[in-house]
C-alpha positions as CSV (number, residue, x, y, z in Angstrom):
1,M,-0.1,0.1,-0.1
2,Y,2.7,2.3,1.0
3,S,6.3,2.2,0.0
4,R,9.4,4.2,1.3
5,K,9.3,6.9,-1.4
6,R,5.8,6.9,-2.0
7,P,3.2,9.8,-1.3
8,P,-0.2,9.4,0.4
9,N,-4.0,9.3,0.5
10,S,-7.0,7.3,1.5
11,G,-8.6,7.6,-1.6
12,P,-8.8,5.4,-4.9
13,F,-5.9,5.1,-7.1
14,F,-4.6,5.6,-10.8
15,F,-4.3,2.6,-13.0
16,A,-1.7,0.1,-11.8
17,A,-0.7,2.0,-8.9
18,R,-4.3,1.8,-7.5
19,E,-3.6,-1.5,-5.7
20,K,-0.1,-0.9,-4.6
21,Y,-0.9,2.8,-3.4
22,P,-4.3,3.3,-2.9
23,W,-4.0,6.4,-0.5
24,H,-2.7,8.9,-3.0
25,P,-5.1,11.8,-4.1
26,W,-3.2,13.1,-7.1
27,F,-3.6,10.0,-9.1
28,I,-7.5,10.5,-9.3
29,K,-7.1,13.3,-12.1
30,A,-3.4,13.1,-12.9
31,E,-2.1,14.9,-15.9
32,K,1.4,14.7,-17.3
33,I,3.5,17.4,-15.9
34,E,7.0,18.4,-15.3
35,P,8.6,19.1,-11.8
36,C,8.5,22.6,-10.8
37,P,11.7,24.6,-10.0
38,D,13.2,24.5,-6.4
39,R,12.0,27.4,-4.4
40,G,15.4,27.8,-2.7
41,A,17.2,26.9,0.3
42,E,15.6,29.3,2.4
43,S,12.0,27.8,1.7
44,D,13.5,24.2,2.2
45,E,14.8,25.1,5.6
46,R,11.5,26.6,6.6
47,M,9.7,23.4,5.6
48,R,12.2,21.3,7.4
49,N,11.2,23.0,10.6
50,I,7.6,22.1,10.4
51,V,7.5,18.9,12.5
52,V,4.3,17.6,14.3
53,K,5.2,15.6,17.2
54,T,3.0,13.1,18.9
55,E,3.7,10.6,21.6
56,R,5.3,8.0,19.1
57,L,5.8,9.9,15.8
58,R,7.3,12.6,14.0
59,V,5.5,14.0,10.9
60,V,7.9,15.9,8.9
61,C,7.2,18.2,5.8
62,A,9.5,17.5,2.8
63,G,11.1,20.5,1.0
64,A,11.2,20.9,-2.7
65,E,14.8,19.6,-3.0
66,E,13.8,16.3,-1.0
67,L,10.9,15.9,-3.2
68,R,12.6,16.5,-6.4
69,A,15.2,13.9,-5.4
70,L,12.2,11.4,-4.8
71,Y,10.8,12.4,-8.3
72,D,14.2,11.9,-10.0
73,E,14.8,8.4,-8.4
74,E,11.3,7.1,-8.9
75,S,10.8,4.6,-11.5
76,D,7.0,4.0,-11.1
77,G,5.2,6.2,-13.6
78,G,2.2,6.6,-11.5
79,M,4.4,7.6,-8.5
80,K,6.5,9.9,-10.6
81,Q,3.3,11.7,-11.8
82,A,2.3,12.2,-8.1
83,Y,5.7,13.7,-7.0
84,G,5.4,15.9,-10.0
85,E,2.0,17.1,-9.1
86,M,3.3,17.8,-5.7
87,L,6.0,19.9,-6.8
88,E,3.8,21.9,-9.1
89,A,1.4,22.5,-6.2
90,M,4.4,23.8,-4.1
91,R,5.4,26.1,-7.0
92,K,2.0,27.7,-6.8
93,L,2.1,28.2,-3.2
94,P,5.1,30.4,-2.3
95,G,5.3,30.7,1.4
96,R,2.9,28.0,1.9
97,E,4.4,25.0,0.2
98,E,3.5,22.6,3.2
99,W,-0.1,22.7,1.9
100,G,1.1,20.8,-1.4
101,S,4.1,18.9,-0.3
102,Y,4.6,15.3,1.1
103,W,4.8,14.7,4.9
104,K,6.8,11.8,6.2
105,I,5.3,9.9,9.1
106,C,8.3,8.8,11.2
107,L,8.9,7.0,14.6
108,A,10.9,9.0,17.1
109,S,13.9,6.8,16.1
110,G,13.6,8.4,12.5
111,A,12.5,5.2,10.7
112,Q,9.6,6.1,8.3
113,V,6.4,4.1,8.5
114,G,4.1,6.1,6.3
115,G,3.3,9.4,4.7
116,L,0.4,11.9,4.4
117,C,-0.3,15.1,2.4
118,F,-2.8,18.0,2.0
119,K,-4.4,18.6,-1.3
120,G,-3.8,22.3,-1.3
121,A,-4.0,25.4,0.8
122,P,-7.2,26.5,2.6
123,G,-9.4,28.4,0.4
124,A,-12.3,31.2,1.0
125,E,-14.3,28.7,3.0
126,G,-11.2,27.5,5.2
127,S,-11.3,23.9,4.2
128,V,-8.3,21.6,3.5
129,E,-8.2,17.8,2.4
130,I,-6.0,15.3,3.9
131,G,-4.8,12.0,2.6
132,Y,-2.6,9.3,4.4
133,G,-1.0,6.0,4.4
134,I,1.0,3.5,6.3
135,D,3.5,1.0,5.3
136,E,2.0,-2.5,5.3
137,A,4.7,-3.8,7.6
138,H,3.6,-1.1,10.2
139,R,-0.1,-1.3,10.2
140,G,-2.3,-2.3,13.1
141,N,-0.2,-0.1,15.5
142,G,-2.5,3.0,15.5
143,Y,0.1,5.1,13.7
144,A,-2.3,6.4,11.0
145,T,-4.9,7.7,13.7
146,E,-1.9,9.2,15.7
147,A,-0.4,10.9,12.8
148,V,-3.9,12.2,11.6
149,R,-4.8,13.5,14.7
150,G,-1.3,15.2,15.2
151,V,-1.7,16.8,11.8
152,I,-5.3,18.0,12.5
153,K,-4.3,19.8,15.6
154,W,-1.4,21.4,13.6
155,A,-4.0,22.3,10.9
156,S,-6.3,23.9,13.5
157,E,-3.6,26.3,14.6
158,Q,-2.9,27.7,11.2
159,D,-4.6,30.9,9.9
160,G,-7.5,30.6,7.7
161,V,-8.2,26.8,8.5
162,R,-11.8,26.2,9.5
163,C,-12.2,22.4,8.8
164,V,-10.4,19.4,7.5
165,T,-12.0,16.8,5.2
166,A,-11.0,13.4,3.8
167,Q,-12.4,10.9,1.5
168,T,-12.0,7.2,1.3
169,D,-13.3,4.1,-0.6
170,E,-16.5,2.6,0.2
171,D,-14.8,-0.7,1.2
172,N,-11.9,0.8,2.9
173,D,-12.9,0.1,6.6
174,A,-9.5,0.6,8.1
175,S,-9.2,4.3,6.6
176,R,-12.8,4.8,7.9
177,K,-11.9,3.8,11.1
178,V,-8.9,6.0,11.2
179,L,-11.2,9.2,10.3
180,L,-13.9,8.3,12.9
181,N,-11.5,7.7,15.6
182,S,-9.7,11.0,14.9
183,G,-13.0,13.0,15.1
184,F,-14.3,13.1,11.8
185,L,-18.0,12.9,10.8
186,R,-19.6,11.5,7.7
187,S,-20.6,14.5,5.5
188,G,-22.1,13.1,2.3
189,R,-20.0,12.2,-0.7
190,G,-17.1,13.8,-2.5
191,D,-15.8,13.4,-6.0
192,E,-13.6,10.3,-4.9
193,G,-16.1,8.5,-2.4
194,P,-17.5,9.1,0.9
195,L,-16.7,12.4,2.4
196,Y,-15.6,12.9,6.2
197,K,-15.1,16.4,8.0
198,I,-14.1,17.8,11.2
199,V,-15.0,21.4,11.9
200,F,-13.1,23.4,14.4
201,V,-15.0,25.0,17.2
202,S,-13.0,28.3,17.2
203,P,-11.4,28.8,13.8
204,R,-8.3,31.0,13.5
């Protein structure tokens, strides 16, 4: 489901990558693009300092240089497409690249166990969408729920964010359980499947 260099989501997947990486949102409507230029060392340094800490995990935001390296090294066409989409999203969000980048879910030891991402910066309504995935070898330990809860708390502290949404497959019981255990409530359907939402009582 998730591999070391793979970005994340809880939604359906693109062609052959659907079975292997069903959590990545960019595969739903992927188009051929080239990776965007690096936004510079200053931006990457800022993003490296964005770390969400939980009891067992560290969720770390990847900068453009790191993401470009993943793009260059990736042999899977679908995953290369996804990394390119992320780089393009980062290019369009100067100063807010974290809303388009890839976040590594790591143990306190530094070992990576999964990843997550936002599908863009908060818009006029203050909504952001999240996707996530955990390596198969590390599932069943509550890491997805812990990471999602931590990142939701981080998002709630950011200017302009009023709610977080997520989508999942109809038959993805594990992902649905993560969302419900993280405080999400079912809120109709999105363009990828059942939609879940968590609204902050005191939006910033």
